[in-house]
LODO-688613 format. One record per residue: residue in three letters; x negated, y negated, z negated of N, C-alpha, C in turn. Coordinates in steps of 0.1 Angstrom, whole numbers, plus 5000, padded with zeros to 4 digits. Last residue first. Example, Ala and Ser with C-alpha at 12.3 -4.5 7.8 and 13.67 -1.06 7.14 Angstrom:
# LODO-688613
SER487250224929486350114929487150004921
ALA486850574922487750454922486850334922
# end
This chain:
# LODO-688613
ASN370595224928370295314926368495344919
PHE373595054925372195004924371695174920
VAL375894864945375394984940373994984938
MET375794574949376994644948376894774940
GLY373894424964373794424951375294474946
GLY374294374995374094274984374194274971
ASP374194635005375694544999375594434996
VAL373594875025372894705027374294645020
VAL370995135015372795065010372494925014
ILE370495425031370395295030371495165025
SER370195745027371295625030370895525024
GLN367996025042368295915035369595805035
GLY367296195060367796245047368296135041
THR363696055064364796125068365696175057
ILE361095895076362095865065363495965071
TYR358995845091358595935081359895925069
ASN359795625109359395805112359395875104
SER360195385106361295465098360795625102
ASP358995255125358595205113359695315105
PRO360095275148358895375146358795345132
GLY363495225151362195205154361395295148
ALA366095285138366095325150364595305157
LEU366095175113366095295114365995365125
PHE365594895120364494955116364695105114
SER367994875131366694865137365594935132
VAL369594915110369995025119368695005128
VAL368794715097368494785086368494905099
GLY370194485113368694505113368094635107
ALA372794515112372394545127370394575121
VAL373294355089373394555090372794585099
GLU372594115094371994205086372294355083
ALA374894105113373194085118372494155107
THR377294085101376894185104375494215114
GLU376693955067376693945079376194045087
SER378494035036377494045044377993985059
LEU379693745008379693855021378293885030
ARG378093694977378293634993378793805001
ASP376593754959377493634956378193604968
LEU374693924950374193814956375393714960
ALA376094104938375094054931374493944938
ILE379694134936378394144945377094034940
GLY381994124920380994214917379494254926
LYS384594084946383494044931383094184932
THR385194134972383694054972383394064956
PHE387594304972386294344977384694334978
GLN389294134957388994264952387694364960
GLU389293904974388393924962388294034956
TRP390693974997389293954997388793954984
GLY393393994987392594114990391294094994
TRP393593724977393293804965392993954971
ALA393793575000392493544993392493664985
GLU396393655008395493735014393893715006
PRO398593704977397993624985396793714995
LYS400494014970399493904967398693814979
ASP401594264972402694134971401594024967
ASN399894474978400094444963401294324960
ASP400094495006400894624997400894604982
THR398994265013400294285016400794395005
ALA396394325001397094184996398194224998
LEU395894565020395294535004396394455000
LYS395694425042396694495040396794515028
LYS393994215043395394195045395894305042
ALA391694385042391994275028393194265031
LEU391794515067391694575053392294495042
ASN391294315084392494395083392694445071
GLU388894245078389694135076391194175075
MET387194495083387394415068388494315069
LEU387594485111387994585104388394535088
PRO386294215121387894255122388394365112
THR383794165094384294215106385694235107
LYS381494115069382593995081382894075093
VAL381394335047380994275059381894235065
ILE380594505018381594405022380994315036
GLY378394715027379094705019380494625022
PRO376895005049377294855040378394845033
ALA374695245047375695215040375895075036
PHE373195415073372995325066374495275057
THR371495745072372795685073372395525067
ASN369795995095369695895082371395805084
VAL367496215104368796185105368896085092
THR365196305132365496255118367096205118
ILE363896575148364796485148365096435133
GLY361796735152361496625156362396505156
PHE362697005146362796965161362296785164
PRO362497065119361697105129361697075139
ALA364896905113363596855110362596925116
LEU367196945113366896925125365496865126
ASP368097065084368197145097367397105109
ARG367696835072366796945066366597035081
ALA369696635084368296625084367196745082
ALA371996795079371596785090369996765095
THR372196735052372296865058371296875068
GLN372496465048371296545043371196685049
SER374496465064373196395072372496445062
LEU376696575049376296595066375296565068
GLY376696365027376296545025375996595039
ARG377796145042376196135037375796305031
LEU380296235048379296185059377596185054
ALA381496255022381096365032380096365043
PHE381395975017380696035009380596215017
LYS383195875039381895855036380895935026
THR385696005033384696055044383395985043
SER386095915005385696085007385296115022
SER386695655013385595715003385095825005
TYR388795695027387795625034386395675026
LEU390695805006390395855021389395805027
ALA390495594988390395744983389995804996
LEU390695304983390195344995389995534994
GLY391795194958392595174972392295284983
PRO388495134949389895114947390595144961
ASN385795344958386295194956387995234954
GLY383195564942384595544946385195394947
ILE380095504958380595504946382395484951
HIS379395564982377995624973378795594960
GLY380695505000380495635000379395704991
ALA381195224998382295314995381795484994
GLN378895165015378795184999379995234991
SER378595365041379395285035379195265019
ALA377495505068378295545058378795415052
ALA376895555100377395445094378095535080
SER373795745114375495705111375895585102
ILE371595805134371995705128373795705127
ILE369196005147370495995142370795925135
LYS366296015172366895945157368095965157
GLY364096305181364996165181365596105170
GLY362296505201362796475189363596335193
HIS362196635234361396535225362496525212
GLY363596785259362196795254361496725242
LEU365996725268364796645273363496675266
GLU367196925254367196945268366196855274
LYS366996815227366496945230365896965245
PHE368096565233366996555226366296735231
ALA370996675236370296595245368696605242
LYS371796815212371796905227370696835235
THR371596605195370596735192370596785207
ALA373596465203372496395207371096505205
ALA375996625199375596595213374296555217
GLN375796695171375496795179375196735195
ILE376296375163374796495158374696585168
GLY378796355173377696275178376196355171
TRP380296555160379896585175378996485180
VAL380196455132379496585134379296615151
ALA381296205138379696235132379296345137
GLY383996275141383196205152381696215150
ASN384596385113384396505128383696395139
PHE384596155099383896265100383296365114
ASN386195945112384995895103383896035102
ILE387896095129387295995133385895975127
SER389196285115389096345126388096245135
PHE389596185088388196275092388296325102
ILE391996055096390795975093389596055094
LYS393896245107393496115112391896065110
ALA394296415082393696475094393196365100
ILE395196255061394096305060393396365073
SER397496165074396796075074394996125069
GLU398796435075398496335086397496245084
GLU399196505048398096605056397796525069
THR398796175028399596295035398596375043
ILE398795964997397996045011398996185014
GLU400095824980400795844994399895895003
GLU398695864955400195934956400595904972
ILE396495714963396595824957397795924961
PRO396395474989396695524975397095664973
SER394595375012394895495009395395524997
THR393995185038393995195026394895315023
PRO391595265068392795235062392995265045
ALA389095215086389195225073390695195066
ILE387295415111388495375103388495315090
GLY384495425132385495455120386495375118
ALA381295465150383195415149383495445137
ASN378695495149379295395137380595365141
ASN376195655153377395735152378195575139
VAL373595595174374395545159375595575162
ILE371195785186372395775187373095725168
VAL367795765206368995755193370295755197
ASP367195875230366395875220367395855206
PHE367395985266368395945252367495975243
GLY367495885299366895925288367695905275
GLY368595715321367495795322366895845313
LEU371095605321369895495319368695585317
GLU372995775334372695645341371595575334
THR372196035320372296015334372095885341
VAL372595955293371396055298371096005311
ALA375295875290374295785289372595815295
GLN376796105301376395965305375695885306
ALA376196245278375596285291375596205302
VAL377296135258375896135259375096135270
ALA380096125267379495995265378196025266
ALA380496405266380496325280379596225277
PHE380196435239379096495245379096445261
VAL382596315229381396225228380596305234
SER384596485245384296315249383196275242
ASP384596705231384396715247383896555253
ARG385896635208384196675209383696675222
ASP387096345197387196455207386096505209
SER386896125181387696235174387496375186
VAL385795945197385196025190385596145183
ASN386195875227387095925217386296015207
VAL384795655251384695785243385895795232
HIS383295525280384595525274384495675261
VAL380495255282380895405280382695445272
ALA378595055297379795095289380195235291
ILE375294965295376295025302377395045290
ALA372194785302373394785291374694885302
GLY369994675315370094815308371294835295
GLY370394485334369994455322369694585312
ALA371694635354370594545361369894545345
THR374094675339373194785346371994775346
GLY374394385321375094505327374194595329
GLY373794215304373394195315373794315326
LEU375294165283373694195278372794225293
SER377694125289376694015280375394035277
GLU378394395297377994285308377494155299
ALA378794495271377394555283377194455294
VAL380794375265379594365256378294395267
ALA382894455281382494285280381094285272
ALA382894705281382394675293381694515290
ALA384194715255382694795259382194735270
THR386694635263385694555253384394585253
GLU387494815280387694715281386294635275
LEU387595045261386195075277386394935279
ASN387795175235388695045243387395035251
LEU386395355222387495375229388495265238
ASP382895325233383895305228385095335233
ALA379395265236380495345236381595335227
ILE376795135253378095085246379295165246
ALA374095215257374895265259376195195249
VAL370795055263371995065254373195115260
LYS367295035262368695035270369895095261
PHE365894855236366294995241366994965255
GLY364494635227363794655239364594825245
ASP365894475206364494545204363794635218
ALA367794385221366894295219365794375216
HIS369194615218368894585235367694485230
LEU369494625193368794705200368194685212
ARG371294395186369994405185368994505189
GLU373494485203372894365206371694365200
ALA374094735188373994725202373194575207
VAL374994575164373694685163373494695178
THR377294415173376094345169374894455168
ARG378994595179378594535185377094455185
GLY379194755154378894825166378294725174
ILE380494525136379094595134378594645146
GLY382494435162382294415149380594475149
GLN382894615191383194445183382294525170
GLY382194815207382794705214382894575207
GLY381095045197379894925202380694805206
GLY381695285190382395155183381495045185
THR378495445189379795425191380495305184
ILE375495355211376595325197377495325199
LEU372995515223374395495223374695475211
ALA369595435234370595435224371995415227
VAL366495465251367895495248368595495239
LYS363295305258364095395251365695375250
GLY361895095267363095135278363595275271
ASN360194985251359595065261360795145272
GLU360594845229360894985227360795075244
THR359094625213359494655228359794785227
ARG360594415189359994505193360094545208
ALA360894045182361494195188360594275189
MET359493865156359193925167359894025173
# end
């Protein structure tokens, strides 16, 4: 049975598709009002509409997570239009392949501006809102299995996710006095458009068929299958809800048995 969060408000970046969309749908089912924040306002609006739109407690918000002002504006819009703010899910990200010898200053700057800086701005904007509203809150960010162990061909992506875990652990310590918890969820190989594109690119770069690209990411999974987005969203639901109130600074791995701690 879904929880009833009594109209609490959650903002999900990258909420227009993939894991972000499923997270938004799950939190809405849990009783949250949700702000679907995405670079593509059209896809965000489609998700919000599918959840009943403004009348149903779902709005679309344009955000460019690499732009600090844009993230702060998105959170402010959620506060104004939904009447509060309780949870941010820093989910937006990109996952390009990055052979070590092909990494450039530009490629470093681009992926860090989205995957890492975007989470910094999200943490800052959420903290500002929580303090102004006079209560604590929950900050949840998308790490990755690749942020627990290096993955071949993903040097930059893995680096951003390792960095994000360090950021979240430090933020958890710094923000605990204000009643703010900070955690990450770390998916493995999930059936999303992003992972499909990544598998295709890896295969093409190595002059292999697409199936080979998938095999590179799926081999070694103990449960012998890919993850569904709903399985990841369930963990985010836990971190957003009251059952996780005494958990902070942690990274929950949702990878079917790839990384064992």
